[in-house]
Structure formats: structure tokens, C-alpha cells
TORMARDO-984106 format. One record per residue: residue in one letter; x, y, z of N, C-alpha, C in turn. Coordinates in steps of 0.1 Angstrom, whole numbers, padded with zeros to 4 digits, always signed. Each point is the difference from the previous one (the first is absolute). Example, Ala and Ser with C-alpha at 12.3 -4.5 7.8 and 13.67 -1.06 7.14 Angstrom:
2
A+0132-0057+0078-0009+0012+0000+0009+0012+0000/S-0004+0011-0007+0009+0011+0000-0008+0011+0008/
REM end
This chain:
422
M+0256+0073+0163-0012+0007-0003+0002+0008-0013/T-0011+0001-0008-0001+0008-0012-0008+0012+0002/A+0004+0011-0004-0008+0013+0001-0003+0005-0014/L-0013+0003-0002-0004+0006-0012-0005+0014+0003/W+0004+0010-0009-0006+0013+0001-0009+0002-0012/C-0013+0002+0003-0010+0001-0010-0004+0015-0002/E+0001+0004-0013-0003+0014-0003-0014+0003+0004/H-0009-0009-0003-0014+0000+0005-0004-0014+0004/A-0009-0002+0010-0005-0013+0003-0014+0001+0004/W-0008-0010-0003-0014-0001+0004-0001-0009+0012/L-0004+0006+0011+0000-0007+0013-0015-0004+0004/G-0009+0001-0010-0013-0005+0003-0011+0011+0001/G+0005+0012+0000-0010+0012+0002-0005+0005-0014/A-0006+0012+0001-0006+0005-0012+0010+0007-0009/A+0012+0001+0004+0011+0007-0009+0013-0007+0003/A+0009+0003-0009+0014-0005+0001+0008+0009+0010/T+0010-0006+0006+0009+0007+0010+0013+0002-0007/A+0006+0012+0002+0013+0003-0006+0011-0004+0010/G+0011-0005-0005+0012-0003+0008-0003-0010+0011/V+0000-0013-0004-0003-0011+0009+0012-0010+0000/R+0006-0002+0012+0010-0010+0001-0006-0013+0005/V+0003-0011-0007-0005-0013+0004+0012-0009+0003/E+0000-0005+0012+0011-0009+0004-0005-0014+0000/I+0008-0009-0006-0004-0014-0002+0010-0010+0006/E-0005-0010+0007+0008-0010+0006-0007-0013-0001/D+0008-0011-0004-0005-0013-0001-0013-0001-0008/G-0001+0007-0011-0011-0001-0009-0012+0008+0004/R+0000+0007+0011-0011+0008+0005+0004+0014+0002/I-0011+0009+0001+0003+0014+0003+0002+0001+0015/A+0011+0006+0003+0003+0002+0014-0005+0013+0005/S+0001+0011-0008-0004+0013+0005-0003+0008-0013/V-0009+0011+0003-0004+0009-0011+0002+0014+0006/H+0007+0009-0006+0002+0013+0005-0005+0010-0011/E-0010+0008+0004-0005+0010-0009+0008+0013+0001/G+0000+0008-0011+0007+0013-0001+0015-0001+0002/A+0006-0011-0005+0014-0003+0002+0008+0006-0012/A+0012+0005+0003+0009+0003-0010+0009-0012-0003/P+0004-0001-0012+0008-0012-0004+0014+0000+0007/D+0004-0012+0004+0014-0002+0005+0008-0006-0012/D+0014+0002+0002+0009-0005-0011-0002-0015-0003/D-0003-0007+0011+0000-0015-0002-0014-0005-0005/D-0010+0009-0001-0013-0004-0004-0001-0004-0015/Q-0007-0011-0003-0003-0003-0014-0012+0009-0003/R+0001+0007-0011-0011+0010-0003-0010-0005-0010/C-0012+0003+0003-0012-0004-0009-0006+0012-0005/S+0002+0004-0012-0005+0012-0006-0014-0002-0006/G-0010+0007+0005-0013-0001-0005-0009-0003+0012/L-0011-0008-0002-0009-0003+0011+0002-0015+0003/T+0003-0003+0013+0002-0013+0004-0013-0005+0007/I-0006-0011-0004-0012-0005+0005+0002-0014+0004/P-0009-0006+0008+0001-0014+0003+0000-0008-0012/G+0007-0012+0000-0001-0009-0011-0014-0003-0004/L-0003-0002-0013-0013-0002-0005-0003-0015+0001/A-0013-0004+0003-0004-0013+0001-0009-0004-0011/N+0004-0010-0008-0009-0005-0011-0007-0012+0006/A-0012+0002+0005-0007-0010+0007-0007-0011-0008/H+0000+0002-0013-0006-0010-0009+0007-0001-0013/S+0006-0012-0002+0008-0002-0012-0002-0014-0005/H+0000-0002-0014+0001-0013-0006+0012+0002-0010/A+0012-0004+0005+0012+0003-0008+0000-0005-0014/F-0005-0012-0002+0001-0006-0013-0008+0008-0011/Q-0010+0008+0005-0009+0007-0009+0007+0012-0006/R+0012+0003+0005+0008+0011-0006+0003-0003-0015/A+0000-0013-0004+0003-0004-0013-0012+0003-0010/L-0011+0004+0005-0012+0004-0008+0001+0015-0004/R+0009+0008+0007-0001+0014-0003+0002+0004-0015/G-0009+0008-0005+0000+0004-0014-0004-0011-0010/R-0004-0012+0005-0004-0011-0008-0014-0004+0001/A-0008+0007+0007-0014-0004+0003-0009+0013-0001/Q+0002+0008-0010-0007+0012-0001-0011+0000-0011/G-0004-0011-0005-0010-0001-0010-0014+0002+0006/P-0010+0000-0008-0014+0002+0005-0004-0012+0008/G-0010+0002+0009-0005-0011+0009-0003+0005+0014/S+0002-0008+0009-0004+0003+0014+0010-0007+0010/F-0002+0001+0012+0007-0008+0010+0001-0014-0003/W-0011-0006-0005-0001-0014-0002+0008-0005-0012/T+0001+0009-0011+0009-0004-0011+0015+0002+0004/W+0003+0010+0008+0013+0002+0005+0004-0013+0008/R-0009-0005+0008+0002-0011+0009+0005-0013-0009/E-0006-0001-0011+0004-0012-0009+0014+0002-0004/Q+0005+0012-0003+0014+0003-0004+0009-0003+0012/M-0005+0003+0012+0008-0002+0012+0002-0015+0002/Y-0011-0008-0002+0001-0014+0002+0010-0006-0010/A+0000+0005-0013+0009-0005-0010+0014+0003+0004/L+0003+0012+0006+0013+0003+0004+0005-0009+0012/A-0009-0003+0009+0003-0008+0011+0005-0014-0004/E-0005-0005-0011+0004-0013-0005+0014-0001-0005/T+0006+0012-0002+0014+0001-0006+0011+0001+0011/I-0005+0002+0013+0010+0003+0011+0005-0012+0006/D+0014-0002+0000+0006-0010+0008+0008+0007+0012/P+0005-0008+0009+0006+0006+0012+0012+0010-0004/D+0008-0004-0010+0011+0009-0004-0005+0013-0006/R-0010-0001-0009-0005+0012-0006-0007+0009+0011/L-0008-0006+0009-0006+0007+0010+0010+0008+0009/H+0011-0007+0004+0010+0006+0008+0006+0012-0008/R+0003-0001-0012+0006+0011-0008-0009+0011-0002/L-0013-0003-0003-0010+0010-0002-0003+0008+0013/A-0002-0008+0011-0002+0007+0013+0011+0008+0004/R+0013-0005-0002+0011+0008+0004+0001+0014-0007/A-0003+0000-0013+0000+0012-0008-0012+0009+0004/T-0011-0006+0003-0012+0008+0004+0002+0006+0013/F+0006-0007+0010+0002+0005+0013+0011+0011+0000/A+0010-0002-0009+0010+0011-0002-0006+0012-0006/E-0010-0001-0009-0007+0011-0005-0008+0007+0011/M-0006-0008+0009-0006+0006+0012+0009+0008+0008/A+0012-0005+0002+0010+0007+0008+0003+0014-0006/L+0002+0000-0013+0002+0013-0007-0011+0009+0002/A-0012-0005+0002-0012+0009+0002-0002+0003+0015/G+0010-0003+0009-0001+0004+0014-0008-0010+0008/I-0003-0012-0005-0007-0010+0008+0010-0009+0008/T-0002-0001+0012+0009-0007+0009-0006-0013+0006/V-0013-0003-0002-0006-0013+0004-0011-0003-0010/V-0001-0013-0003-0011-0004-0009-0007-0011+0006/G-0013+0000-0001-0009-0011+0003-0003-0008-0012/E+0006-0011-0002-0002-0008-0012-0011-0010+0002/F-0011+0003-0007-0012-0008+0000+0002-0012-0009/H+0004-0011+0005+0006-0011-0007-0009-0012-0002/Y-0004-0002-0013-0009-0012-0002+0005-0009-0012/L+0012+0003-0005+0006-0009-0010+0008-0010+0007/H-0006-0012+0004+0006-0009+0009+0007-0012-0006/H-0006-0006-0011+0003-0013-0004+0006-0001-0014/A+0004-0011-0004+0005-0002-0014-0011+0000-0010/P+0002+0001-0013-0010-0001-0010-0008-0013+0002/G-0013+0001-0001-0008-0012+0003-0005-0001+0014/G+0006+0007+0009-0004+0000+0014+0008-0009+0009/A+0010-0008-0005+0007-0008+0009+0010+0008+0008/P+0001-0003+0013+0010+0008+0009+0014-0002-0005/Y+0008+0010+0002+0015-0002-0002+0005-0009+0012/G+0012-0005-0002+0006-0007+0011+0000+0007+0013/D+0003+0013+0000-0002+0009+0011-0013+0007-0003/P-0011-0003+0007-0013+0005-0004-0001+0016+0001/N+0010+0006+0006+0001+0014+0001+0011+0006-0008/E+0004-0007-0011+0012+0004-0008-0002+0014-0006/L-0012+0003-0005-0003+0012-0006-0001+0012+0010/G-0005-0003+0012+0000+0010+0010+0014+0003+0005/R+0008-0010+0001+0014+0003+0004+0007+0008-0011/A-0003-0002-0012+0007+0007-0011-0004+0015+0001/V-0012+0003+0004-0004+0014+0001+0007+0006+0012/I+0000-0007+0011+0007+0005+0012+0014+0003-0002/A+0007-0009-0007+0014+0002-0003+0002+0012-0009/A-0009+0002-0010+0001+0012-0009-0001+0013+0008/A-0009+0001+0009-0001+0012+0008+0013+0003+0008/G+0006-0011+0006+0012+0002+0007+0011+0005-0009/E+0001-0005-0012+0011+0005-0009-0003+0014-0005/A-0013+0004-0001-0003+0014-0004+0002+0009+0012/G+0000-0005+0012+0003+0008+0012-0012+0005+0007/I-0012-0004-0004-0012+0005+0007-0006-0011+0009/R-0008+0004+0010-0007-0010+0008-0011-0006-0007/I-0004-0012+0004-0011-0007-0006-0008-0007+0011/V-0013+0001-0002-0010-0008+0008-0007-0009-0011/L+0003-0013+0000-0007-0008-0010-0013-0004+0005/L-0011+0005-0006-0014-0003+0003-0004-0012-0008/D+0002-0012+0005-0003-0012-0007-0015-0002-0001/A-0005-0001-0012-0014+0001-0003-0006-0014-0001/C-0010-0003+0007-0008-0012-0002-0009+0002-0012/Y+0000-0009-0009-0007+0000-0013-0005-0014-0002/L-0014-0002+0000-0005-0014-0001-0009-0002-0012/H-0006+0010-0006-0010-0002-0010+0003+0010-0012/G-0002-0006-0012+0002+0008-0012+0015+0003-0003/G+0003+0009-0009+0013+0004-0003+0009-0011-0006/S+0013+0001+0001+0009-0010-0005+0002-0010+0011/A+0003-0013-0005+0004-0010+0009+0013+0003+0008/R+0008+0009-0006+0012+0004+0007-0003+0008+0013/F-0012+0006+0000-0003+0009+0012-0005-0009+0012/R-0006-0011-0003-0009-0007+0009+0006-0010+0009/D-0003+0001+0013+0003-0011+0009-0012-0009+0001/A+0001-0013+0005-0011-0009+0000-0011+0004+0010/S+0004+0007+0010-0009+0004+0011+0006+0011+0008/A-0008+0006+0008+0005+0010+0009+0010-0007+0010/E-0003-0012+0004+0009-0007+0009+0014-0003-0007/A-0001-0003-0013+0013-0003-0007+0007+0013-0002/W-0007+0011-0002+0007+0013-0001+0007+0003+0014/A-0007-0002+0011+0006+0003+0013+0012-0009+0002/E+0000-0012-0004+0011-0009+0002+0012+0005-0008/R-0003+0004-0012+0011+0005-0009+0006+0013+0005/V-0008+0009+0003+0005+0014+0004+0006-0001+0014/S-0003-0009+0008+0006-0001+0013+0015-0004-0001/G+0004-0005-0011+0014-0003-0003+0008+0012-0005/L-0007+0012-0002+0007+0011-0005+0001+0011+0011/E+0013+0003+0003+0002+0008+0011-0005+0014-0002/S-0006+0006+0010-0003+0014+0001-0011+0004-0011/A-0008-0009-0004-0010+0003-0010-0012+0006+0007/G-0007+0009-0007-0013+0005+0003-0010-0009-0008/A-0013+0004+0002-0010-0008-0007-0009+0008-0009/A-0006-0006-0009-0009+0007-0009-0011-0010-0005/I-0012+0005-0001-0012-0006-0006-0001+0006-0014/H+0002-0007-0010+0000+0006-0013-0013+0009-0002/S-0011-0006+0002-0013+0006-0002-0011-0009+0004/V-0012+0005+0001-0011-0010+0003-0004-0008-0012/R+0005+0004-0012-0002-0009-0011+0009-0012+0000/A+0012+0002+0006+0009-0011+0000+0001-0008+0013/V-0006+0005+0011+0001-0006+0013-0014+0001+0006/D-0006-0012+0002-0014+0000+0006+0001+0004+0015/P-0012+0003+0006+0000+0005+0014+0007-0009+0010/E-0003-0013-0001+0006-0010+0009+0015+0000-0001/A+0005+0001-0012+0015+0000-0002+0005+0014+0005/A-0007+0010-0003+0005+0014+0005+0001+0000+0015/R-0008-0007+0007+0001-0001+0015+0013-0007+0004/V+0004-0011-0008+0012-0007+0003+0012+0010-0001/V+0000+0007-0011+0011+0010-0002+0000+0011+0010/A-0012+0005+0004+0000+0010+0010+0004-0005+0013/D-0003-0012+0004+0004-0006+0012+0015-0002+0000/W+0006-0004-0011+0014-0002-0001+0008+0013+0003/A-0005+0011-0007+0006+0013+0002-0001+0005+0014/A-0012-0002+0006-0002+0005+0014+0009-0007+0010/Q+0001-0013-0002+0008-0008+0009+0015+0005+0000/R+0004+0005-0011+0014+0004-0002+0002+0015+0001/G-0011+0007+0001+0001+0015+0001+0006+0007-0012/V-0003-0006-0012+0006+0005-0012-0011+0008-0008/P+0004+0008-0009-0009+0007-0009-0008-0009-0008/L-0013+0004-0003-0009-0008-0009-0006+0010-0010/H+0003-0003-0013-0005+0009-0010-0010-0008-0009/A-0009+0008-0007-0009-0007-0010-0004+0011-0010/H-0001-0005-0013-0007+0008-0010-0015+0001+0004/V-0005+0012+0000-0014+0002+0004-0007+0010-0010/S-0011-0004-0006-0009+0008-0008+0008+0009-0010/E+0009-0007-0007+0007+0007-0010-0009+0003-0012/Q-0009-0009-0003-0009+0001-0011-0015-0002+0004/P-0009+0006-0006-0014-0003+0003-0004-0014-0001/A+0006-0007-0010-0003-0014-0002+0004-0009+0012/E+0010+0005+0007+0004-0007+0013-0011+0001+0010/N-0005+0012+0001-0011+0002+0010-0012-0009-0004/A-0004+0000-0013-0011-0008-0004+0002-0015+0002/F+0012-0004-0002+0003-0014+0003-0002-0004+0015/A+0005+0009+0009-0001-0003+0014-0015+0001+0004/E-0007+0009-0005-0014+0001+0004-0008-0013-0005/S+0003-0004-0012-0006-0012-0006+0003-0013+0007/E+0013-0001+0004+0005-0013+0006-0002+0000+0015/F+0002+0011+0006+0001+0000+0015-0011+0009+0006/G-0007+0008-0008-0010+0009+0006+0005+0012+0007/A+0013+0004-0003+0006+0011+0007+0011+0006-0009/T+0004+0012+0004+0011+0006-0007+0013-0007+0003/P+0011+0002-0008+0013-0006+0004+0005+0004+0013/T-0002+0013+0004+0004+0004+0013-0007-0007+0011/A-0014-0001-0002-0008-0007+0010+0004-0014+0001/V+0003-0007-0011+0004-0014+0000+0013-0001+0008/L+0010+0008-0002+0012+0000+0007-0002+0003+0015/A-0009+0009+0003-0002+0003+0014-0006-0012+0007/A-0009-0007-0006-0006-0012+0006+0010-0011+0002/A+0010+0000-0009+0011-0010+0001+0010+0004+0011/G-0001+0011+0006+0009+0004+0010+0013+0007-0005/A-0001+0005-0012+0012+0005-0007+0003+0015+0004/L-0011+0007+0003+0002+0015+0003+0005+0002+0014/S+0011+0008+0000+0006+0005+0012+0010+0011-0003/A+0007+0005+0010+0010+0011-0003+0012-0006-0008/R+0001-0013-0001+0011-0006-0008-0005-0003-0015/F-0012+0003-0003-0006-0003-0013+0002+0012-0009/T+0003-0003-0013+0001+0010-0010-0009-0004-0012/A-0010+0008-0003-0008-0002-0012+0006+0007-0012/V+0004-0007-0010+0007+0006-0011-0011+0004-0010/H+0001+0012-0005-0009+0007-0010-0012+0006+0007/A-0009-0009+0005-0013+0005+0006-0006+0011-0009/T+0000-0002-0013-0004+0010-0010-0016+0001+0000/H-0007-0011+0003-0014+0001-0001-0007-0005+0013/P+0004+0005+0012-0007-0004+0012-0013+0006+0002/T-0009-0006+0007-0013+0006+0004+0003+0008+0013/P-0010+0009+0004+0001+0007+0012+0002-0010+0012/G-0006-0011+0000+0002-0010+0011+0014-0005+0000/D+0006-0003-0012+0014-0004-0001+0009+0010+0006/I-0002+0013-0003+0008+0010+0005+0000+0001+0015/A-0012-0002+0006-0002+0000+0014+0007-0012+0006/L-0001-0012-0006+0007-0011+0006+0015+0001+0000/L+0006+0005-0011+0014+0002-0001+0005+0011+0010/G-0008+0011+0001+0004+0010+0010-0001-0005+0014/A-0010-0007+0004-0002-0005+0014+0011-0010+0003/A+0005-0007-0009+0011-0010+0002+0013+0007+0001/G+0001+0013-0003+0013+0006-0001+0009-0006-0010/A-0006-0005-0011+0008-0006-0011+0006+0010-0008/T+0009-0004-0009+0006+0008-0010-0006-0002-0013/V-0001+0010-0009-0004-0002-0014+0012+0004-0008/C+0005-0009-0008+0011+0003-0009-0005+0004-0014/L+0001+0013-0003-0004+0005-0013+0012-0002-0010/C-0004-0003-0013+0010-0001-0010-0004+0008-0012/P+0000+0013+0000-0007+0008-0010+0005-0002-0014/T+0013-0002-0002+0005-0001-0014-0004-0013-0006/T-0001-0011+0008-0006-0012-0006-0015+0001-0001/E-0006+0006+0010-0015+0001-0001-0005+0008-0012/R+0008+0010-0004-0004+0007-0012+0005-0007-0013/D+0011-0007+0001+0005-0007-0012-0009-0012-0003/L-0006-0006+0010-0009-0011-0003-0015+0004+0000/A-0003+0013+0000-0013+0005+0000-0009-0005+0011/D+0007-0001+0012-0008-0006+0012-0009+0011+0005/G+0004+0012+0001-0009+0010+0007+0008+0008+0010/I-0006+0009+0007+0006+0008+0010-0006-0004+0014/G+0009-0004+0009-0004-0004+0013-0004+0012+0009/P-0009-0001+0010-0004+0011+0008+0009+0002+0012/A+0012+0005-0003+0011+0001+0010-0004+0009+0012/R-0007+0011-0003-0003+0010+0011-0010-0007+0009/A-0010-0006-0006-0011-0007+0009+0007-0011+0008/L+0009-0008-0005+0006-0010+0007+0008+0005+0012/A+0008+0011-0003+0008+0006+0011-0008+0006+0010/D-0011+0007-0004-0009+0006+0010-0007-0011+0009/A-0002-0012-0006-0006-0011+0008+0010-0006+0010/G+0013+0003-0001+0009-0006+0009+0010-0009-0006/A-0001-0003-0013+0010-0008-0007+0013+0008-0003/R+0011-0007+0001+0013+0006-0003+0002-0002-0015/L+0008+0009-0006+0003-0001-0015+0015-0004-0002/A+0002-0008-0010+0013-0004-0005-0001+0000-0015/L+0012-0001-0006+0001+0001-0015+0008-0012-0006/G-0003-0004-0012+0008-0010-0007+0000+0003-0015/S+0010-0006-0006+0001+0002-0015-0005-0013-0007/D-0004-0010+0007-0008-0011-0005+0007-0007-0012/S-0006+0003-0012+0005-0006-0013+0011+0007-0006/H+0004+0011+0006+0012+0008-0004-0001+0006-0014/A-0012+0005-0003-0002+0008-0012+0010+0011+0000/V+0002+0006+0012+0011+0008+0003+0004-0003+0014/I+0013+0003+0004+0004-0001+0013+0004+0014+0005/D-0009+0006+0007+0002+0014+0005-0010+0002+0011/L+0005-0001+0013-0009+0001+0011-0005+0015+0002/L+0008+0009-0005-0005+0014+0001-0012+0002-0009/E+0000-0006-0012-0011+0000-0009-0012-0007+0006/E+0002-0011+0007-0011-0007+0007-0006+0009+0010/A+0009+0007+0008-0005+0008+0011-0009+0012-0005/R+0005+0007-0010-0008+0012-0004-0013-0005-0008/A+0001-0012-0006-0012-0005-0008-0012-0003+0010/V+0003-0003+0012-0011-0002+0010-0008+0013+0000/E+0007+0011+0001-0007+0013+0001-0006+0004-0014/L+0008-0001-0010-0004+0005-0013-0011-0008-0006/D+0000-0013+0002-0011-0008-0005-0013+0003+0007/E+0001+0003+0013-0012+0003+0007-0005+0014-0004/R+0009+0009-0004-0005+0013-0005-0009-0002-0012/L+0004-0010-0009-0007-0003-0012-0014-0006+0003/A+0000-0008+0010-0012-0007+0004-0010+0009+0008/S+0006+0009+0008-0009+0008+0009-0002+0014-0004/G+0008+0005-0009-0001+0014-0003+0005+0010+0011/E+0008-0006+0009+0005+0008+0011+0015-0002+0001/R+0007+0011+0004+0015-0001+0002+0003+0000+0015/G+0012-0004+0003+0005+0000+0013-0006-0010+0010/R-0003-0012-0005-0006-0010+0009+0011-0007+0008/H+0012+0000-0005+0011-0007+0006+0012+0010+0000/A+0005+0004+0011+0012+0009+0001+0013-0008-0003/A+0010+0008-0004+0013-0007-0004+0005-0009+0011/A-0001+0005+0013+0006-0008+0011-0008-0013+0002/E-0013+0000-0003-0008-0012+0001+0004-0010-0011/L+0002+0005-0012+0004-0008-0011+0013-0006+0002/L+0010+0008+0005+0013-0006+0003+0000-0010+0011/T-0008+0002+0010-0002-0010+0011-0004-0013-0006/A-0010+0000-0009-0005-0012-0006+0012-0007-0008/A+0008+0008-0007+0011-0005-0008+0012-0006+0009/S+0000+0003+0013+0011-0003+0008-0005-0008+0012/A-0004+0007+0011-0004-0007+0012-0011-0009-0002/G-0010+0004-0008-0012-0008-0002+0004-0014-0006/G+0009+0001-0010+0004-0013-0006+0009-0008+0009/Y+0009+0006+0007+0008-0008+0010-0009-0007+0010/A-0010+0007+0005-0009-0006+0010-0008-0011-0006/S-0004+0001-0012-0008-0011-0006+0008-0012-0002/L+0013+0001-0001+0009-0011-0002+0006-0005+0013/G-0005+0004+0011+0004-0005+0013+0013+0007+0005/L+0003+0012-0005+0013+0007+0004-0004+0014+0005/P-0006+0001+0011-0005+0013+0005+0012+0009+0004/D+0012-0005+0001+0011+0009+0004+0007+0005-0013/G-0006-0001-0012+0005+0006-0012-0009+0011-0005/G+0005+0007-0010-0008+0010-0006-0001+0013+0007/Q+0010+0003+0009+0001+0013+0007+0014+0003+0003/I+0002+0013+0002+0013+0005+0004-0001+0004+0015/A+0004-0009+0008-0002+0002+0015+0010-0010+0007/P+0004+0004+0012+0009-0009+0007-0007-0014+0002/G+0008-0010-0002-0004-0014+0001-0005-0006-0013/A-0004+0008-0010-0005-0005-0012+0011-0006-0009/L-0005-0009-0009+0010-0005-0010+0006+0011-0008/A+0013-0001-0002+0007+0010-0008-0002-0003-0015/D-0012+0002-0004-0004-0002-0014-0004+0014-0005/L+0008+0006-0009-0002+0014-0004+0001+0002-0015/T-0007+0010-0005+0000+0004-0014+0002+0015-0001/T+0009+0004-0009+0002+0014-0002-0004+0004-0015/V-0009+0010-0001-0005+0004-0013+0007+0014-0003/A+0006+0001-0011+0007+0012-0004-0011+0010-0003/L+0003+0013+0003-0010+0011-0002+0004+0009-0011/G+0010-0003-0008+0005+0010-0010-0004-0003-0014/S-0008-0011-0002-0004-0003-0014-0010+0010-0005/V-0002+0000-0013-0010+0009-0006-0014-0003+0005/R-0002-0012+0005-0014-0003+0006-0002+0007+0013/L+0011+0002+0008-0001+0004+0014+0006+0014+0003/A+0007+0006-0010+0006+0013+0003-0011+0010+0004/G+0003+0006+0011-0009+0011+0005-0012-0005+0008/T-0002-0013+0002-0011-0005+0007+0003-0002+0015/P-0010+0000+0009+0003-0003+0014+0003-0015+0001/P+0010-0003+0009+0005-0014+0000-0010-0011+0002/L-0009+0001+0009-0010-0011+0002-0010-0001-0011/D-0008+0011-0001-0010-0001-0011+0006-0002-0014/G+0011+0006-0002+0006-0001-0013+0004-0015-0002/T+0006-0006+0010+0004-0014-0002-0012-0009-0002/V-0011+0001+0008-0011-0009-0001-0008+0003-0013/F-0002+0012-0004-0009+0003-0011+0008+0002-0014/C+0013+0001+0001+0007+0004-0013+0012-0009-0003/A+0006-0007+0010+0012-0008-0002-0004-0013-0007/S+0011-0007-0005-0002-0013-0005+0012-0009+0005/A-0001-0012-0003+0011-0010+0004+0013+0005-0005/A+0001+0007-0012+0012+0005-0005+0007+0011+0009/D-0007+0005+0009+0005+0010+0009+0007-0006+0013/V-0002-0013+0002+0006-0007+0011+0016+0000-0002/R+0007+0004+0010+0015+0000-0002+0007-0010+0009/D-0004-0001+0012+0007-0009+0010-0011-0008+0008/V+0004-0013+0002-0009-0009+0007+0008-0008+0010/M-0004-0001+0012+0007-0007+0011-0010-0011+0006/V+0005-0012+0002-0008-0010+0006+0008-0006+0012/G-0005+0001+0012+0007-0005+0012+0014+0006+0002/G+0001+0013-0004+0012+0008+0002+0010-0003-0011/R-0003-0007-0011+0009-0003-0011-0006+0006-0013/W+0009+0008-0007-0004+0006-0012-0003-0011-0011/I-0011+0000-0007-0002-0008-0011-0001+0007-0013/V-0003+0013+0001+0000+0009-0012+0007+0013+0004/R+0009+0004-0008+0008+0013+0002+0000+0008-0013/D-0003+0012+0001+0000+0009-0011-0008-0005-0012/G-0012-0007+0003-0009-0004-0010+0004-0014-0007/A+0010-0006+0005+0005-0013-0005+0000-0011+0010/H-0004-0012-0003+0001-0011+0009+0014-0004+0002/V+0004-0003+0013+0014-0001+0003+0006-0013-0006/S-0008-0010-0004+0005-0012-0004-0006-0006-0013/I-0011+0005-0004-0007-0006-0011-0002+0010-0012/D+0003-0004-0012-0004+0008-0012-0014-0003-0003/V-0009+0008+0006-0014-0004-0001-0006+0000-0014/P+0002+0011-0008-0005-0001-0014+0006-0012-0008/G+0013-0003+0002+0006-0011-0007-0006-0013+0004/E-0002-0002+0013-0006-0013+0005-0015-0001-0005/L-0007+0011+0000-0014-0001-0005+0000-0004-0015/R+0009+0006-0008+0000-0003-0014+0004-0015-0002/E+0010-0004+0008+0005-0014-0002-0011-0010+0003/V-0009+0003+0010-0010-0010+0004-0013+0001-0008/L-0002+0012-0006-0013+0003-0006+0001+0000-0016/E+0011+0004-0005+0000+0001-0015+0003-0014-0006/P-0006-0003-0012+0002-0013-0006+0015-0002-0004/
REM end
């Protein structure tokens, strides 16, 4: 058994608790003791220990666009640059890029990633000998970086690159059925028609796995759905049987009141990705209205303009302040729940994202002594003032993957330079 003594720990309430011992056995939390003094044998965690952070929406290969797509334009011009990047990716490069990206996530306190994976085939669209070679490369990369992964294999049938597309929803289902422990994704209603969306939804329901979809990221997506199907993207997916407590709508930046009601009634999750949504000029999603309707919130770094789940968390509140003219719409505890338990649940891992007996021993410690946090209260200071640079220690399944701000096995800046620089 491993025992950690945490100077402060967040146990899910409105404030941090001082002096918490967490005992860990077989990769899970065995017991939690509040108000404990440290024992000589305890491993000490100085700062605020929080549940491991969950990055519920990632496209690992898009990390290669960071800093390279900042010219004038819109989401649609950025998308053309993304398509061009996708044509340069082979299995080896994807593995190396994903490994470095996931290791960067570990340094930011992220312990699980939902990889929304739609780069499936070789250039020109022909399958590799192993039709899931690229998916397996991503899964292997996460294992080497030390974080958990849920591969959300995306059905993509219309538009985009031939590398993204399967011949049919049935062909997608046959391919992904050969990939162990995969979740499911519908890329969007632009890329997957309603009949095909039902095939994907049924496949996910039969296996009890998470189902994610891009939803209403852009007004043009809403206009397309209304023109083609006479309904909003959310309503199209609802009619296809996709909405349930296992469903996550990614972005939901431009939902109608009816969409918000549908997502809330289903107990679905909405995964907000504020740093990408502002980078791509998508807009500000109505997070407060969605939560009030009954939807759960999760967070993702999506295109990895930055990888910092604490920034994603506070951006939910700060962006809504700009849109509404009101402060305090989301408390620190609610935002941190979205960054941890909300993301774990959206990825089919409800026993993660919490510091409680029986939970996965996935933990992140944020140092409180930096110039950013000195003199701040532990919880509000961490959520509203800390950055990924303040993460000191990260544990996944009872095993340290980051200690004192460094990855235990990967030179992350070196690997990123090696895979990204000419």
C-alpha cells in the first residue's frame, strides 16, 4: 500500500481540506483521512492535490498546427490547413506526435484523454493492412506517455479527406469492432447522415460505450442541418437515437433553446473547448443554460492551441462573463468538477475524477508557491489563477508519471521539437 500526505486536497466540496492522507492499493484509492498529520513513511504532496484532469476531446495530430495557423480567416480557412496537415501524417509520425502531445498533457495534470479519432486510412483513402493501424498508434502513444486513453473512433462518410472516410456506417462498424475497448463518435451531421448516425448510435448502445459528436460548432453547421434535414444537429441526432446519458455533444456553441432542453433531458454531457473555440472564432457556448437544463459539463483541449485544463475550466466562467455581463455564474468547484469527474464520466469512467475510496488513483498536485498563486486560497486560486506550469506531480493508477514538474520518462520539449521542427 502507498500512502500520500497532501498538504491540501480538494475532496469535491466548496473549499480545499488541509492535511489529507490518501492510501492507495492496486491502482485505486483505498481510504481518505481528513485532518491527518504526516507519517514518516508518507509520500508528501506539497500544494493542492486534486483529482486527475480529464481531457475529454482531443485531436492529437492537430498539435502540429500550433503557432502555424494564426493568419486572417475563419474556422473554414483553418480547416483547409488542417486537411493539408492530415495528408502528411503516416503511422510513425502520428505515433511520435501523439506520444509527445500526450506527455505534454501529463505535464499539465491530465490523466485521461478522449481521442476523437478520424484519421483512419492511408493517403488516397485505401485502408492500411491493419485497418486500425493509426488508431493503434495513438493508443500505444498514450500508454508510453503514461496516461489513460479512450479512443473515440469517429464515423466520417461525407466530405473532408478520403483518409477520414469509411465506405459506409456498416463498414465503419466492422472496422472499429476489431479495435479493442474503443468508444464511438459521429464526426458531425455534415459528415454522417441520419441513417448512418443511427447505425453508429446502435453500435455504441449495444456495447454500452461512450458516444461523442461535434454539435453546432458553427452557425453554418446549423444552417446545413436545417436545409438538408429540416432540423438542428441536436434534433437530428436525437431522432437517430444518439442522445442518452452516454452521449457527449462537443462544443454545442450555437444550440437553440430546444437543443438545450433535449441535451438536458437526456442527461447528456456537453464538452466545451474554450481555448479552441476562441482560437477558431467559433463563439461562446451557453454553459450555464446547458447545466441548468440538466446537461453535465466536461472540458477538452481539442486542437491544442494550448494544453491547459485549468485555463479551459476558468474560461467557461470568464467567457460567459464577457457574453452576459455577469460574474460568478460558475463556482470554482463546479469548474473543477467539469475538468475532472465530468470528463471521466463522459469517457465511460465514472470511477475516476474524484478523491474517494474506490476511485481510480489518478491524482494531480498543483504547487501553491509560484508568483501566480502566492497568497491565494488553494481552490479558487488554483482554478482562476494557476496554469499548467504550476503542476508538480501527477499519478495515474497509483504510479507517478510526473514528479517535480518533469515527466518521469520522456523529454517532452525535446520530443516535440524533434517531431515538429524541420
